[in-house]
Structure formats: structure tokens, C-alpha cells
NUVEXVEX-935816 format. One record per residue (C-alpha): residue in one letter; x, y, z. Coordinates in steps of 0.02 Angstrom, whole numbers, padded with zeros to 5 digits, always signed. Layout:
AXYZ;...
//
This chain:
M-10082+03539+05859;T-10105+03319+05847;D-10107+03261+05978;F-10068+03112+05952;L-10039+02999+05785;L-10078+02822+05788;V-09965+02716+05636;T-10015+02550+05624;D-10018+02366+05522;L-10163+02265+05467;D-10146+02109+05460;H-10117+02008+05641;T-10109+02198+05709;L-10238+02295+05714;I-10328+02143+05609;G-10358+01989+05695;D-10490+01972+05832;D-10639+02069+05761;T-10716+02102+05955;A-10571+02168+06001;L-10576+02277+05833;I-10745+02359+05869;I-10694+02415+06039;L-10522+02471+05973;N-10640+02578+05835;E-10753+02652+05964;V-10613+02721+06073;L-10517+02779+05914;E-10691+02868+05862;K-10737+02926+06019;K-10557+02991+06049;R-10575+03086+05860;Q-10746+03182+05900;Q-10631+03248+06057;E-10451+03274+05999;N-10330+03298+05869;I-10301+03103+05790;K-10239+03037+05659;L-10227+02864+05598;V-10116+02776+05475;Y-10111+02616+05420;S-09937+02545+05347;T-09975+02410+05292;G-09892+02267+05158;R-10028+02257+05034;S-10043+02305+04864;L-10200+02480+04890;E-10297+02325+04784;L-10276+02208+04908;Y-10302+02331+05063;R-10480+02392+04948;Q-10500+02195+04991;L-10473+02187+05178;N-10569+02370+05177;Q-10756+02276+05136;E-10707+02099+05225;K-10686+02188+05392;S-10744+02394+05489;L-10612+02504+05468;L-10590+02657+05512;S-10531+02790+05379;P-10378+02837+05386;D-10294+02985+05379;A-10135+02914+05252;L-10118+02737+05188;I-09943+02664+05180;T-09947+02507+05050;S-09819+02401+05008;V-09715+02395+05123;G-09674+02575+05137;T-09658+02611+04944;E-09830+02692+04902;I-09931+02787+05032;Y-10108+02859+05008;F-10187+03031+05077;H-10377+03019+05134;P-10494+02993+05005;I-10375+02856+04984;K-10458+02857+04797;D-10341+02958+04729;N-10233+03037+04825;F-10078+02935+04793;D-09930+03043+04887;L-09803+03099+04728;Q-09687+03144+04791;W-09644+03014+04941;A-09670+02908+04773;N-09524+02988+04699;Q-09424+03011+04857;V-09452+02828+04812;S-09381+02776+04651;E-09234+02863+04675;K-09082+02746+04642;W-09208+02595+04604;D-09175+02453+04435;R-09351+02377+04467;E-09316+02264+04303;A-09110+02249+04380;V-09205+02181+04553;F-09294+02096+04470;S-09177+01987+04357;I-09058+01976+04516;A-09193+01881+04612;S-09260+01775+04453;H-09090+01655+04477;F-09165+01599+04653;A-09269+01438+04579;D-09325+01444+04785;L-09403+01628+04775;V-09592+01606+04689;L-09681+01762+04638;Q-09810+01823+04705;P-09988+01869+04624;S-09975+02017+04543;S-10091+02108+04632;E-09912+02126+04732;Q-09792+02199+04627;T-09798+02323+04633;P-09692+02491+04507;F-09576+02501+04663;K-09569+02328+04765;V-09532+02151+04716;S-09607+02010+04821;Y-09574+01836+04853;C-09624+01694+04967;L-09479+01582+05031;S-09482+01449+05131;D-09414+01466+05307;T-09313+01304+05296;I-09172+01377+05161;A-09212+01561+05214;Q-09047+01572+05292;E-08949+01521+05168;V-09049+01603+05013;L-09067+01774+05080;P-08861+01830+05104;R-08818+01760+04915;L-08992+01880+04868;K-08896+02013+04964;A-08722+01983+04921;D-08783+01975+04728;L-08894+02112+04716;A-08735+02225+04821;R-08630+02168+04706;E-08705+02279+04549;K-08727+02415+04664;L-08909+02401+04676;E-08961+02498+04815;T-09105+02418+04894;Q-09174+02326+05076;V-09227+02173+05052;I-09364+02125+05204;Y-09419+01940+05234;S-09537+01927+05387;A-09647+01790+05436;S-09560+01673+05397;Y-09625+01668+05184;A-09628+01857+05138;L-09488+01920+05058;D-09489+02088+04965;I-09375+02166+04896;L-09356+02334+04893;P-09293+02526+04856;K-09142+02576+04975;N-09259+02743+05029;G-09411+02644+05062;G-09485+02557+05190;K-09626+02567+05325;G-09483+02671+05462;A-09456+02788+05302;A-09657+02821+05262;L-09670+02877+05449;Q-09527+02983+05470;Y-09595+03065+05290;L-09768+03087+05356;R-09701+03166+05529;N-09597+03280+05443;K-09747+03329+05326;W-09907+03350+05483;T-09766+03408+05609;I-09789+03288+05727;A-09651+03255+05857;A-09608+03034+05945;N-09681+03071+06072;K-09855+03087+06012;T-09809+02951+05895;V-09862+02765+05928;V-09824+02656+05799;C-09910+02446+05802;G-09836+02264+05729;D-09803+02116+05713;S-09677+02040+05580;G-09490+02067+05502;N-09561+02210+05367;D-09611+02346+05531;I-09461+02327+05601;T-09412+02485+05537;L-09556+02568+05611;F-09481+02556+05777;Q-09329+02603+05736;G-09353+02789+05803;E-09388+02855+05980;E-09596+02847+05907;R-09702+02736+06063;G-09706+02566+06011;I-09818+02425+06051;I-09766+02268+05986;V-09907+02144+05960;G-09908+01989+06115;N-09966+01862+05927;A-09795+01954+05836;K-09684+01842+05745;S-09511+01802+05822;E-09415+01914+05697;L-09480+02040+05780;L-09479+01993+05956;Q-09277+01918+05929;W-09249+02118+05893;Y-09379+02191+06038;Y-09257+02119+06144;Q-09088+02153+06052;H-09149+02347+06049;Q-09261+02363+06220;T-09301+02540+06293;P-09442+02630+06403;F-09537+02675+06253;R-09555+02554+06125;Y-09684+02401+06256;L-09734+02214+06230;A-09898+02188+06244;K-09968+02023+06326;Q-10151+02042+06218;Y-10149+01974+06023;C-10184+02081+05895;A-10303+02276+05916;K-10327+02187+06119;G-10148+02229+06106;I-10134+02394+06039;L-10298+02439+06180;E-10178+02379+06316;G-10026+02453+06229;L-10112+02625+06211;N-10156+02607+06399;H-09996+02579+06466;F-09919+02730+06350;K-10067+02829+06411;F-10122+02909+06239;I-10326+02797+06290;T-10384+02781+06468;T-10526+02631+06471;
//
């Protein structure tokens, strides 16, 4: 039996305070030695950019890695354990070329680097000043072509277009079902708009104190006892939340 599953975003959630990260890693590693704990990183980064981060920061080895905003899953060891079953589920009714063609008509959308253009995701940069005008038109054009997608805007610049079946929340539920872990034994952590779907179930949620405005707005509109807004930032906020839910005591 798994004592608990911890699923956390990386940038500005787990990563951002190196001292707090070291402390959190020590706490989790000690708990791993005593209990059956599963650790999952859920990131907007591609596998390539995750590997770069892993070389730069002191990251524990995860049991699974969710990359590219919940469209790809890798199991430990990460090198060659790509989850083809999840890829088949995500790719159903996904037409990347059609999505890219429609998005290319919007001059305000600037393609992110090639490393972030993956088979099940098209990613752009979009200025916050025009996002409210561009996003409704983009969604309308995708819907008119009957393309089943998700349009996720976060951190005032990152725009990701995903398959309808993808996303961090769907990937989380897939892993929970695969490992048979209950919602009340699962903790999710995030800081921005692409993390919102992580919090839409009944898992215990930790929103770090440095969360972006779009996630804070969603939190205040959907408050429940099983979602916690930390006062502390990044890994220190995760520690605060884990103490709040009594998964750890420090």
C-alpha cells in the first residue's frame, strides 16, 4: 500500500528556493526509507528541458515524470520508459497539423523553442496585454473546425494547445488509477494556470504562496478544506502544506 503520492510542478513550485528544496528533499528521502511513498514531477517542460533542469538542481529521482503539460509520461528509470498507453489515449482525435495551421493565422502568437514543440502539444508565447482578446478568437476557430483541444494560458506568457484527453489533471488521474492510490492519499502542488487541472479532483492540493494570479483566482472561486494556499514560497510552501495535511511533521 502506498502511504501517499506527491505530484508536484517544478518551476516556481518545487524549484525556486534552493535551500528549501534541499530541506524538502531530505524530508522526502527519509519518508521514502520509512514508508511507501511515490513521487511524481508534473511539468510544462519537455523531456529535454527537464533533463537540463535535473543537471542544474538537486532533484530526487521520481517514480514517474509527467512532461509537456501532461501529454507525456515516463516511468523510472526515465531514460527509456515512455508510456505508450498514455500516448495512445492522449492522441485520440488529435490533429496537430490542423491545430498548428489555425494557430499560425494569429500573428500575436510566437512559437516557443523547437524543444517545446512535441507530438501532442503546440506551444506559443503570448503577451498578457493582448491575451484576453486573442484567446477567445483562437478557441472559437479551433471549435469551428471541430478540433477537440484544450487551450491553456499561464504565467502571463505561455500558451499551450493540447489534445482534449491530455493535461496534467488527466495524467494524474491515469497514474492514480494505475497505482490504485486514493485521492485522500494524494497531494498535488502547483503555482500557475497549467496546474489548475491538477486541483480539480479531490486530491489534497497545495498552492504555493508565490502562485500566479490565474491560479489564485481559480482557488478563491473553488475553495474547499482539501485545497491549501500556503504562505511560504516554492519548496518551503510545499513543506508548509504537507505539514498542514499531516503527511509530514517537521
